[in-house]
Backbone and ligand atoms as CSV (ligand in chain L), in Angstrom:
chain,resi,resn,atom,element,x,y,z
A,1,MET,N,N,30.142,11.685,24.115
A,1,MET,CA,C,29.262,12.803,23.989
A,1,MET,C,C,28.277,12.913,25.131
A,2,ALA,N,N,28.430,14.161,25.671
A,2,ALA,CA,C,27.627,14.428,26.961
A,2,ALA,C,C,26.126,14.507,26.576
A,3,ALA,N,N,25.319,14.120,27.539
A,3,ALA,CA,C,23.774,14.232,27.179
A,3,ALA,C,C,23.377,15.686,27.200
A,4,PRO,N,N,22.363,16.186,26.520
A,4,PRO,CA,C,22.046,17.395,26.611
A,4,PRO,C,C,21.413,17.752,27.958
A,5,PRO,N,N,21.526,18.971,28.251
A,5,PRO,CA,C,21.008,19.419,29.671
A,5,PRO,C,C,19.459,19.170,29.583
A,6,PRO,N,N,18.742,18.758,30.849
A,6,PRO,CA,C,17.425,18.616,30.627
A,6,PRO,C,C,16.561,19.916,30.286
A,7,PHE,N,N,15.603,19.735,29.689
A,7,PHE,CA,C,14.714,20.936,29.312
A,7,PHE,C,C,13.954,21.390,30.359
A,8,PRO,N,N,13.934,22.549,30.819
A,8,PRO,CA,C,13.085,22.943,32.034
A,8,PRO,C,C,11.625,23.044,31.489
A,9,THR,N,N,10.836,22.290,32.351
A,9,THR,CA,C,9.527,22.002,32.111
A,9,THR,C,C,8.665,22.430,33.281
A,10,ARG,N,N,7.380,22.799,33.160
A,10,ARG,CA,C,6.413,23.030,34.204
A,10,ARG,C,C,5.070,23.051,33.442
A,11,GLY,N,N,4.021,22.870,34.268
A,11,GLY,CA,C,2.758,22.755,33.656
A,11,GLY,C,C,2.283,24.128,33.194
A,12,LEU,N,N,1.419,24.195,32.170
A,12,LEU,CA,C,1.006,25.514,31.410
A,12,LEU,C,C,-0.416,25.809,32.119
A,13,ARG,N,N,-0.553,27.056,32.430
A,13,ARG,CA,C,-1.893,27.488,33.099
A,13,ARG,C,C,-2.846,27.815,31.877
A,14,ASP,N,N,-4.136,27.596,32.093
A,14,ASP,CA,C,-5.068,28.111,31.038
A,14,ASP,C,C,-4.935,29.485,30.746
A,15,ALA,N,N,-4.635,30.332,31.507
A,15,ALA,CA,C,-4.510,31.744,31.334
A,15,ALA,C,C,-3.396,31.972,30.273
A,16,GLU,N,N,-2.437,31.285,30.353
A,16,GLU,CA,C,-1.157,31.464,29.393
A,16,GLU,C,C,-1.638,31.116,28.036
A,17,PHE,N,N,-2.523,30.177,27.743
A,17,PHE,CA,C,-3.016,29.953,26.394
A,17,PHE,C,C,-3.954,30.981,25.990
A,18,ARG,N,N,-4.850,31.441,26.721
A,18,ARG,CA,C,-5.804,32.484,26.414
A,18,ARG,C,C,-5.109,33.799,26.123
A,19,GLU,N,N,-3.985,34.054,26.903
A,19,GLU,CA,C,-3.419,35.409,26.709
A,19,GLU,C,C,-2.374,35.451,25.626
A,20,GLY,N,N,-2.205,34.272,25.120
A,20,GLY,CA,C,-1.107,34.066,24.007
A,20,GLY,C,C,0.307,34.182,24.470
A,21,VAL,N,N,0.452,33.802,25.759
A,21,VAL,CA,C,1.840,33.846,26.447
A,21,VAL,C,C,2.531,32.631,25.766
A,22,VAL,N,N,1.957,31.556,25.452
A,22,VAL,CA,C,2.635,30.369,24.761
A,22,VAL,C,C,2.552,30.538,23.339
A,23,THR,N,N,3.796,30.580,22.818
A,23,THR,CA,C,4.045,30.845,21.307
A,23,THR,C,C,5.203,29.856,21.077
A,24,VAL,N,N,5.084,29.445,19.786
A,24,VAL,CA,C,6.305,28.706,19.166
A,24,VAL,C,C,7.201,29.635,18.668
A,25,ALA,N,N,8.568,29.627,19.065
A,25,ALA,CA,C,9.523,30.557,18.480
A,25,ALA,C,C,10.499,30.097,17.546
A,26,HIS,N,N,10.288,28.743,17.222
A,26,HIS,CA,C,11.091,28.116,16.204
A,26,HIS,C,C,10.404,27.138,15.420
A,27,SER,N,N,10.942,26.845,14.189
A,27,SER,CA,C,10.212,25.818,13.366
A,27,SER,C,C,10.868,24.424,13.477
A,28,LEU,N,N,10.134,23.483,13.312
A,28,LEU,CA,C,10.556,22.130,13.404
A,28,LEU,C,C,11.413,21.752,12.128
A,29,ARG,N,N,12.583,21.205,12.413
A,29,ARG,CA,C,13.327,20.894,11.218
A,29,ARG,C,C,13.314,19.401,11.193
A,30,ALA,N,N,12.694,18.603,10.462
A,30,ALA,CA,C,12.673,17.055,10.354
A,30,ALA,C,C,13.096,16.702,9.005
A,31,GLU,N,N,14.269,16.063,9.046
A,31,GLU,CA,C,14.712,15.519,7.756
A,31,GLU,C,C,14.991,13.996,8.004
A,32,TYR,N,N,14.357,13.334,7.079
A,32,TYR,CA,C,14.315,11.861,7.234
A,32,TYR,C,C,14.229,11.079,5.907
A,33,ASP,N,N,14.721,9.991,5.877
A,33,ASP,CA,C,14.455,8.907,4.767
A,33,ASP,C,C,13.575,7.793,5.142
A,34,TRP,N,N,12.818,7.374,4.273
A,34,TRP,CA,C,12.035,6.205,4.515
A,34,TRP,C,C,12.372,4.983,3.767
A,35,ASP,N,N,12.618,3.887,4.389
A,35,ASP,CA,C,13.177,2.814,3.747
A,35,ASP,C,C,12.089,1.704,3.760
A,36,ALA,N,N,11.686,1.204,2.595
A,36,ALA,CA,C,10.595,0.320,2.348
A,36,ALA,C,C,10.973,-1.237,2.901
A,37,GLY,N,N,12.313,-1.330,2.957
A,37,GLY,CA,C,12.722,-2.618,3.387
A,37,GLY,C,C,13.101,-3.504,2.188
A,38,GLN,N,N,13.673,-4.608,2.656
A,38,GLN,CA,C,14.194,-5.447,1.365
A,38,GLN,C,C,13.133,-6.109,0.453
A,39,ALA,N,N,12.028,-6.589,1.132
A,39,ALA,CA,C,11.049,-7.232,0.310
A,39,ALA,C,C,10.266,-6.144,-0.416
A,40,ILE,N,N,9.635,-5.217,0.207
A,40,ILE,CA,C,8.757,-4.198,-0.250
A,40,ILE,C,C,9.521,-3.379,-1.230
A,41,GLY,N,N,10.847,-3.137,-0.885
A,41,GLY,CA,C,11.598,-2.205,-1.850
A,41,GLY,C,C,11.867,-2.980,-3.300
A,42,ARG,N,N,11.981,-4.304,-3.257
A,42,ARG,CA,C,12.234,-4.998,-4.642
A,42,ARG,C,C,10.750,-5.178,-5.132
A,43,TYR,N,N,9.794,-5.455,-4.355
A,43,TYR,CA,C,8.396,-5.448,-5.020
A,43,TYR,C,C,8.053,-4.105,-5.774
A,44,LEU,N,N,8.440,-2.873,-5.031
A,44,LEU,CA,C,8.076,-1.712,-5.698
A,44,LEU,C,C,8.988,-1.541,-6.876
A,45,ASP,N,N,10.281,-1.886,-6.822
A,45,ASP,CA,C,11.267,-1.980,-8.025
A,45,ASP,C,C,10.454,-2.659,-9.206
A,46,GLY,N,N,9.935,-3.796,-8.854
A,46,GLY,CA,C,9.378,-4.781,-9.824
A,46,GLY,C,C,8.203,-4.151,-10.543
A,47,LEU,N,N,7.284,-3.338,-9.727
A,47,LEU,CA,C,6.186,-2.628,-10.398
A,47,LEU,C,C,6.644,-1.593,-11.239
A,48,ALA,N,N,7.754,-0.974,-11.060
A,48,ALA,CA,C,8.205,0.035,-12.032
A,48,ALA,C,C,8.538,-0.598,-13.316
A,49,GLU,N,N,8.904,-1.900,-13.292
A,49,GLU,CA,C,9.287,-2.538,-14.570
A,49,GLU,C,C,8.039,-3.407,-15.007
A,50,GLY,N,N,6.878,-3.127,-14.367
A,50,GLY,CA,C,5.560,-3.760,-14.914
A,50,GLY,C,C,5.547,-5.411,-14.447
A,51,ARG,N,N,6.257,-5.533,-13.409
A,51,ARG,CA,C,6.253,-7.070,-12.871
A,51,ARG,C,C,5.655,-7.125,-11.435
A,52,ILE,N,N,5.067,-8.169,-11.073
A,52,ILE,CA,C,4.539,-8.369,-9.640
A,52,ILE,C,C,5.507,-9.466,-9.264
A,53,LEU,N,N,6.171,-9.126,-8.091
A,53,LEU,CA,C,7.141,-10.148,-7.610
A,53,LEU,C,C,6.525,-10.614,-6.169
A,54,GLY,N,N,6.732,-11.853,-5.925
A,54,GLY,CA,C,6.427,-12.518,-4.751
A,54,GLY,C,C,7.726,-13.231,-4.196
A,55,ARG,N,N,7.505,-13.623,-2.974
A,55,ARG,CA,C,8.627,-14.492,-2.439
A,55,ARG,C,C,8.042,-15.983,-2.128
A,56,GLU,N,N,8.614,-16.969,-2.694
A,56,GLU,CA,C,8.439,-18.190,-2.546
A,56,GLU,C,C,9.130,-19.029,-1.369
A,57,CYS,N,N,8.272,-19.661,-0.515
A,57,CYS,CA,C,8.764,-20.506,0.496
A,57,CYS,C,C,8.601,-21.947,0.112
A,58,ARG,N,N,9.845,-22.534,-0.102
A,58,ARG,CA,C,9.851,-23.898,-0.497
A,58,ARG,C,C,9.274,-24.985,0.369
A,59,GLN,N,N,9.242,-24.569,1.653
A,59,GLN,CA,C,8.600,-25.592,2.531
A,59,GLN,C,C,7.201,-25.808,2.422
A,60,CYS,N,N,6.334,-24.637,2.544
A,60,CYS,CA,C,4.924,-24.775,2.200
A,60,CYS,C,C,4.463,-24.611,0.952
A,61,GLY,N,N,5.366,-24.197,-0.020
A,61,GLY,CA,C,5.067,-24.089,-1.415
A,61,GLY,C,C,4.326,-22.748,-1.724
A,62,ARG,N,N,4.149,-21.787,-0.868
A,62,ARG,CA,C,3.377,-20.602,-1.036
A,62,ARG,C,C,4.213,-19.507,-1.723
A,63,VAL,N,N,3.567,-18.658,-2.448
A,63,VAL,CA,C,4.294,-17.736,-3.075
A,63,VAL,C,C,3.508,-16.381,-2.432
A,64,LEU,N,N,4.334,-15.582,-1.592
A,64,LEU,CA,C,3.806,-14.556,-0.759
A,64,LEU,C,C,3.686,-13.300,-1.457
A,65,VAL,N,N,2.637,-12.764,-1.613
A,65,VAL,CA,C,2.338,-11.446,-2.203
A,65,VAL,C,C,1.519,-10.672,-1.314
A,66,PRO,N,N,1.780,-9.371,-0.943
A,66,PRO,CA,C,3.133,-8.820,-1.112
A,66,PRO,C,C,4.234,-9.613,-0.483
A,67,PRO,N,N,5.445,-9.425,-1.026
A,67,PRO,CA,C,6.464,-10.380,-0.623
A,67,PRO,C,C,6.954,-10.085,0.777
A,68,ARG,N,N,7.532,-11.150,1.386
A,68,ARG,CA,C,7.931,-11.054,2.686
A,68,ARG,C,C,9.211,-11.888,2.833
A,69,MET,N,N,10.257,-11.578,3.636
A,69,MET,CA,C,11.402,-12.325,3.615
A,69,MET,C,C,11.409,-13.398,4.619
A,70,PHE,N,N,10.276,-13.488,5.186
A,70,PHE,CA,C,10.008,-14.548,6.147
A,70,PHE,C,C,8.699,-15.210,6.063
A,71,CYS,N,N,8.589,-16.529,6.153
A,71,CYS,CA,C,7.341,-17.217,6.175
A,71,CYS,C,C,6.705,-17.299,7.457
A,72,GLU,N,N,5.633,-16.721,7.683
A,72,GLU,CA,C,5.131,-16.752,9.006
A,72,GLU,C,C,4.460,-17.994,9.289
A,73,ARG,N,N,4.190,-18.876,8.332
A,73,ARG,CA,C,3.613,-20.123,8.584
A,73,ARG,C,C,4.612,-21.261,8.972
A,74,CYS,N,N,5.794,-21.121,8.295
A,74,CYS,CA,C,6.841,-22.122,8.431
A,74,CYS,C,C,7.919,-21.651,9.523
A,75,PHE,N,N,7.774,-20.477,9.736
A,75,PHE,CA,C,8.746,-19.684,10.656
A,75,PHE,C,C,10.240,-19.892,10.249
A,76,ARG,N,N,10.275,-19.544,9.072
A,76,ARG,CA,C,11.750,-19.669,8.494
A,76,ARG,C,C,11.969,-18.592,7.270
A,77,PRO,N,N,13.077,-18.187,6.847
A,77,PRO,CA,C,13.266,-17.307,5.739
A,77,PRO,C,C,12.599,-17.870,4.435
A,78,THR,N,N,12.049,-17.128,3.635
A,78,THR,CA,C,11.540,-17.423,2.175
A,78,THR,C,C,12.888,-17.666,1.410
A,79,ASP,N,N,12.622,-18.300,0.272
A,79,ASP,CA,C,13.795,-18.796,-0.515
A,79,ASP,C,C,14.115,-18.032,-1.618
A,80,ARG,N,N,13.207,-17.624,-2.533
A,80,ARG,CA,C,13.414,-17.142,-3.745
A,80,ARG,C,C,12.480,-16.160,-4.319
A,81,TRP,N,N,12.866,-15.314,-5.219
A,81,TRP,CA,C,11.879,-14.283,-5.917
A,81,TRP,C,C,11.046,-15.075,-7.011
A,82,ALA,N,N,9.860,-14.718,-7.132
A,82,ALA,CA,C,9.049,-15.248,-8.211
A,82,ALA,C,C,8.187,-14.375,-8.915
A,83,ASP,N,N,8.115,-14.355,-10.260
A,83,ASP,CA,C,7.087,-13.426,-10.923
A,83,ASP,C,C,5.753,-13.936,-10.688
A,84,VAL,N,N,4.819,-13.175,-10.444
A,84,VAL,CA,C,3.443,-13.652,-10.345
A,84,VAL,C,C,2.548,-12.994,-11.450
A,85,PRO,N,N,1.802,-13.827,-12.005
A,85,PRO,CA,C,0.970,-13.319,-13.046
A,85,PRO,C,C,0.160,-12.113,-12.666
A,86,ALA,N,N,-0.062,-11.128,-13.442
A,86,ALA,CA,C,-0.732,-9.854,-13.256
A,86,ALA,C,C,-2.313,-10.065,-13.388
A,87,THR,N,N,-2.723,-11.217,-13.010
A,87,THR,CA,C,-4.167,-11.457,-12.917
A,87,THR,C,C,-4.580,-12.023,-11.640
A,88,GLY,N,N,-5.775,-11.843,-11.160
A,88,GLY,CA,C,-6.050,-12.264,-9.865
A,88,GLY,C,C,-7.609,-12.459,-9.843
A,89,VAL,N,N,-8.158,-12.706,-8.391
A,89,VAL,CA,C,-9.463,-12.827,-8.244
A,89,VAL,C,C,-9.895,-11.780,-7.016
A,90,VAL,N,N,-11.164,-11.223,-7.344
A,90,VAL,CA,C,-11.746,-10.337,-6.391
A,90,VAL,C,C,-12.143,-11.063,-5.262
A,91,THR,N,N,-11.437,-10.840,-3.978
A,91,THR,CA,C,-12.027,-11.651,-2.864
A,91,THR,C,C,-13.003,-10.815,-1.992
A,92,THR,N,N,-12.913,-9.473,-2.060
A,92,THR,CA,C,-13.821,-8.577,-1.412
A,92,THR,C,C,-13.805,-7.245,-2.011
A,93,PHE,N,N,-14.904,-6.408,-2.079
A,93,PHE,CA,C,-14.850,-5.030,-2.578
A,93,PHE,C,C,-15.814,-4.230,-1.844
A,94,SER,N,N,-15.713,-2.936,-2.195
A,94,SER,CA,C,-16.726,-1.949,-1.856
A,94,SER,C,C,-17.012,-0.909,-2.905
A,95,ILE,N,N,-18.132,-0.451,-2.810
A,95,ILE,CA,C,-18.639,0.661,-3.739
A,95,ILE,C,C,-18.677,1.950,-2.985
A,96,CYS,N,N,-17.695,2.820,-3.115
A,96,CYS,CA,C,-17.551,3.976,-2.325
A,96,CYS,C,C,-18.101,5.279,-3.106
A,97,TRP,N,N,-19.178,5.789,-2.708
A,97,TRP,CA,C,-19.781,6.939,-3.040
A,97,TRP,C,C,-19.244,8.346,-2.615
A,98,VAL,N,N,-18.358,8.216,-1.522
A,98,VAL,CA,C,-17.762,9.328,-0.818
A,98,VAL,C,C,-16.241,9.121,-0.655
A,99,THR,N,N,-15.521,10.024,-0.767
A,99,THR,CA,C,-14.039,10.040,-0.549
A,99,THR,C,C,-13.738,9.825,0.909
A,100,TRP,N,N,-12.535,9.585,1.145
A,100,TRP,CA,C,-11.979,9.308,2.613
A,100,TRP,C,C,-12.402,10.506,3.464
A,101,ASP,N,N,-12.306,11.746,2.970
A,101,ASP,CA,C,-12.702,12.814,3.678
A,101,ASP,C,C,-14.079,13.376,3.633
A,102,MET,N,N,-15.010,12.567,3.033
A,102,MET,CA,C,-16.563,12.649,3.042
A,102,MET,C,C,-17.008,13.538,1.976
A,103,ARG,N,N,-16.202,13.687,0.958
A,103,ARG,CA,C,-16.727,14.548,-0.238
A,103,ARG,C,C,-17.606,13.458,-1.223
A,104,PRO,N,N,-18.666,13.891,-1.633
A,104,PRO,CA,C,-19.488,12.934,-2.490
A,104,PRO,C,C,-18.780,12.861,-3.765
A,105,LEU,N,N,-19.023,11.652,-4.389
A,105,LEU,CA,C,-18.325,11.381,-5.716
A,105,LEU,C,C,-19.604,11.114,-6.788
A,106,GLU,N,N,-19.343,11.609,-7.951
A,106,GLU,CA,C,-20.246,11.193,-9.249
A,106,GLU,C,C,-20.067,9.933,-9.581
A,107,VAL,N,N,-18.951,9.392,-9.584
A,107,VAL,CA,C,-18.574,8.037,-10.054
A,107,VAL,C,C,-17.884,7.447,-8.860
A,108,PRO,N,N,-18.408,6.260,-8.505
A,108,PRO,CA,C,-17.845,5.673,-7.230
A,108,PRO,C,C,-16.464,4.991,-7.363
A,109,GLU,N,N,-15.778,5.025,-6.394
A,109,GLU,CA,C,-14.398,4.385,-6.324
A,109,GLU,C,C,-14.832,2.785,-5.990
A,110,LEU,N,N,-14.013,1.993,-6.453
A,110,LEU,CA,C,-14.222,0.466,-6.172
A,110,LEU,C,C,-12.898,-0.115,-5.601
A,111,PRO,N,N,-12.748,0.097,-4.363
A,111,PRO,CA,C,-11.666,-0.410,-3.732
A,111,PRO,C,C,-11.835,-2.094,-3.686
A,112,ALA,N,N,-10.841,-2.803,-3.751
A,112,ALA,CA,C,-11.031,-4.231,-3.751
A,112,ALA,C,C,-9.862,-5.135,-3.357
A,113,VAL,N,N,-9.882,-6.167,-2.731
A,113,VAL,CA,C,-8.902,-6.984,-2.460
A,113,VAL,C,C,-8.681,-7.951,-3.530
A,114,ILE,N,N,-7.502,-7.901,-4.254
A,114,ILE,CA,C,-7.260,-8.883,-5.385
A,114,ILE,C,C,-6.391,-10.002,-4.868
A,115,GLU,N,N,-6.756,-11.181,-5.020
A,115,GLU,CA,C,-6.022,-12.296,-4.656
A,115,GLU,C,C,-5.002,-12.668,-5.743
A,116,LEU,N,N,-3.663,-12.590,-5.485
A,116,LEU,CA,C,-2.671,-12.982,-6.382
A,116,LEU,C,C,-2.001,-14.100,-5.633
A,117,ALA,N,N,-1.548,-15.191,-6.392
A,117,ALA,CA,C,-0.775,-16.287,-5.741
A,117,ALA,C,C,-1.329,-16.519,-4.387
A,118,ASP,N,N,-0.392,-16.517,-3.265
A,118,ASP,CA,C,-0.821,-16.784,-1.888
A,118,ASP,C,C,-0.951,-15.535,-1.077
A,119,GLY,N,N,-1.749,-14.508,-1.504
A,119,GLY,CA,C,-1.866,-13.273,-0.832
A,119,GLY,C,C,-2.863,-12.379,-1.588
A,120,GLY,N,N,-3.138,-11.333,-0.885
A,120,GLY,CA,C,-4.025,-10.264,-1.547
A,120,GLY,C,C,-3.422,-9.026,-1.443
A,121,ILE,N,N,-3.840,-8.123,-2.392
A,121,ILE,CA,C,-3.505,-6.597,-2.249
A,121,ILE,C,C,-4.749,-5.975,-2.530
A,122,LEU,N,N,-4.684,-4.786,-1.579
A,122,LEU,CA,C,-5.848,-3.802,-1.765
A,122,LEU,C,C,-5.395,-2.960,-2.869
A,123,HIS,N,N,-6.442,-2.776,-3.653
A,123,HIS,CA,C,-6.289,-1.992,-4.916
A,123,HIS,C,C,-7.694,-1.236,-5.328
A,124,ARG,N,N,-7.709,-1.017,-6.565
A,124,ARG,CA,C,-9.002,-0.467,-7.021
A,124,ARG,C,C,-9.405,-1.202,-8.268
A,125,LEU,N,N,-10.678,-1.239,-8.574
A,125,LEU,CA,C,-11.191,-1.825,-9.879
A,125,LEU,C,C,-11.503,-0.557,-10.847
A,126,GLY,N,N,-11.508,-0.941,-12.060
A,126,GLY,CA,C,-11.900,0.209,-13.102
A,126,GLY,C,C,-12.446,-0.644,-14.338
A,127,GLU,N,N,-12.861,0.224,-15.386
A,127,GLU,CA,C,-13.351,-0.379,-16.545
A,127,GLU,C,C,-14.525,-1.278,-16.297
A,128,VAL,N,N,-15.265,-1.195,-15.200
A,128,VAL,CA,C,-16.434,-2.072,-14.939
A,128,VAL,C,C,-17.384,-1.323,-14.304
A,129,ASP,N,N,-18.689,-1.763,-14.592
A,129,ASP,CA,C,-19.837,-1.247,-14.123
A,129,ASP,C,C,-19.933,-1.615,-12.536
A,130,PRO,N,N,-20.121,-0.755,-11.547
A,130,PRO,CA,C,-20.201,-1.270,-10.242
A,130,PRO,C,C,-21.277,-2.338,-10.003
A,131,ALA,N,N,-22.241,-2.330,-10.772
A,131,ALA,CA,C,-23.337,-3.280,-10.531
A,131,ALA,C,C,-22.847,-4.615,-10.938
A,132,ASP,N,N,-21.821,-4.676,-11.717
A,132,ASP,CA,C,-21.271,-6.112,-12.285
A,132,ASP,C,C,-20.187,-6.647,-11.540
A,133,VAL,N,N,-19.654,-5.867,-10.482
A,133,VAL,CA,C,-18.693,-6.453,-9.678
A,133,VAL,C,C,-19.179,-7.635,-8.871
A,134,ARG,N,N,-18.323,-8.651,-8.787
A,134,ARG,CA,C,-18.621,-9.937,-7.975
A,134,ARG,C,C,-17.482,-10.368,-7.294
A,135,ILE,N,N,-17.700,-10.956,-6.172
A,135,ILE,CA,C,-16.606,-11.721,-5.561
A,135,ILE,C,C,-16.329,-13.059,-6.426
A,136,GLY,N,N,-15.046,-13.191,-6.597
A,136,GLY,CA,C,-14.686,-14.386,-7.534
A,136,GLY,C,C,-14.415,-13.860,-9.045
A,137,MET,N,N,-14.796,-12.601,-9.241
A,137,MET,CA,C,-14.435,-12.163,-10.588
A,137,MET,C,C,-12.893,-12.079,-10.885
A,138,ARG,N,N,-12.650,-12.647,-12.048
A,138,ARG,CA,C,-11.259,-12.545,-12.560
A,138,ARG,C,C,-10.984,-11.183,-13.052
A,139,VAL,N,N,-9.806,-10.769,-12.729
A,139,VAL,CA,C,-9.238,-9.295,-13.178
A,139,VAL,C,C,-7.799,-9.346,-13.625
A,140,GLU,N,N,-7.586,-8.256,-14.348
A,140,GLU,CA,C,-6.122,-8.117,-14.706
A,140,GLU,C,C,-5.606,-6.786,-14.537
A,141,ALA,N,N,-4.368,-6.729,-14.259
A,141,ALA,CA,C,-3.753,-5.280,-14.016
A,141,ALA,C,C,-3.725,-4.399,-15.223
A,142,VAL,N,N,-4.188,-3.151,-15.060
A,142,VAL,CA,C,-3.938,-2.248,-16.171
A,142,VAL,C,C,-2.809,-1.303,-15.649
A,143,TRP,N,N,-1.645,-1.391,-16.422
A,143,TRP,CA,C,-0.449,-0.650,-16.030
A,143,TRP,C,C,-0.534,0.582,-16.456
A,144,LYS,N,N,0.329,1.613,-15.819
A,144,LYS,CA,C,0.648,2.819,-16.439
A,144,LYS,C,C,1.702,2.595,-17.536
A,145,PRO,N,N,1.814,3.408,-18.444
A,145,PRO,CA,C,2.866,3.392,-19.574
A,145,PRO,C,C,4.132,3.335,-18.743
A,146,SER,N,N,5.009,2.733,-19.212
A,146,SER,CA,C,6.303,2.380,-18.642
A,146,SER,C,C,7.143,3.719,-18.139
A,147,ALA,N,N,6.878,4.769,-19.077
A,147,ALA,CA,C,7.719,5.959,-18.851
A,147,ALA,C,C,6.954,6.729,-17.510
A,148,GLU,N,N,5.752,6.343,-17.201
A,148,GLU,CA,C,5.115,7.031,-16.084
A,148,GLU,C,C,5.308,6.289,-14.823
A,149,ARG,N,N,5.693,5.210,-14.827
A,149,ARG,CA,C,5.907,4.313,-13.546
A,149,ARG,C,C,7.060,4.795,-12.675
A,150,GLU,N,N,6.792,4.724,-11.446
A,150,GLU,CA,C,7.760,5.285,-10.427
A,150,GLU,C,C,8.074,4.424,-9.255
A,151,GLY,N,N,7.832,3.154,-9.342
A,151,GLY,CA,C,7.963,2.282,-8.242
A,151,GLY,C,C,7.091,2.319,-7.100
A,152,SER,N,N,5.650,2.486,-7.498
A,152,SER,CA,C,4.638,2.637,-6.549
A,152,SER,C,C,3.531,1.640,-6.820
A,153,ILE,N,N,2.701,1.310,-5.765
A,153,ILE,CA,C,1.540,0.498,-6.231
A,153,ILE,C,C,0.625,1.103,-7.117
A,154,LEU,N,N,0.652,2.437,-7.348
A,154,LEU,CA,C,-0.108,3.066,-8.369
A,154,LEU,C,C,0.358,2.976,-9.715
A,155,ASP,N,N,1.510,2.226,-9.807
A,155,ASP,CA,C,1.994,1.957,-11.220
A,155,ASP,C,C,1.053,1.037,-11.843
A,156,ILE,N,N,0.185,0.397,-11.187
A,156,ILE,CA,C,-0.942,-0.376,-11.678
A,156,ILE,C,C,-2.152,0.741,-11.697
A,157,ARG,N,N,-2.715,1.083,-12.723
A,157,ARG,CA,C,-3.846,2.213,-12.653
A,157,ARG,C,C,-4.894,1.391,-11.745
A,158,HIS,N,N,-5.395,0.334,-12.157
A,158,HIS,CA,C,-6.542,-0.291,-11.677
A,158,HIS,C,C,-6.624,-1.804,-12.180
A,159,TRP,N,N,-7.510,-2.517,-11.824
A,159,TRP,CA,C,-7.746,-3.792,-12.282
A,159,TRP,C,C,-9.095,-4.034,-12.883
A,160,ARG,N,N,-9.144,-4.526,-14.125
A,160,ARG,CA,C,-10.373,-4.635,-14.899
A,160,ARG,C,C,-10.712,-6.237,-15.104
A,161,PRO,N,N,-11.848,-6.364,-15.405
A,161,PRO,CA,C,-12.423,-7.822,-15.594
A,161,PRO,C,C,-11.577,-8.446,-16.790
A,162,VAL,N,N,-11.237,-9.616,-16.710
A,162,VAL,CA,C,-10.687,-10.396,-17.707
A,162,VAL,C,C,-11.696,-10.723,-18.787
A,163,PRO,N,N,-11.428,-10.442,-19.989
A,163,PRO,CA,C,-12.494,-10.792,-21.049
A,163,PRO,C,C,-12.710,-12.185,-21.056
A,164,SER,N,N,-14.063,-12.611,-21.017
A,164,SER,CA,C,-14.189,-14.056,-21.048
A,164,SER,C,C,-14.639,-14.639,-22.484
L,1,ZN,ZN,ZN,6.293,-21.417,4.307
């Protein structure tokens, strides 16, 4: 297949912008699919089933969550899938009174890193008073009903403290 002819180009002058000489005469047609990859694809499928899946590396004994097909510590492929309990520990958190686009919130969002097996995921806390959140707090996943899950990290609504 022959290469397309080079697109004729030249620098645009300021006057061309001011006078509206420069216009877009066609619309962009962008069609694409996005592939999560083998490890994250299976992880997302697991979330739709109400399961958290990790990848075990037999050499170092770690279970990687989120899963990866390669152990960066041992520099070798991971060996098998492993179900990971849907409980974890808060390793860091924030109390956010504004949204990402700076709108104030009446009730704060509580993003947190939840440590699961040998990794952590960024998610959000719920069913907890912000003043009671602590690093080291044990939490459990609160899942959407199975009919509402769609293979997304948001199939977990939030993480709440484990009753003691
Ligand atoms: Zn390893």
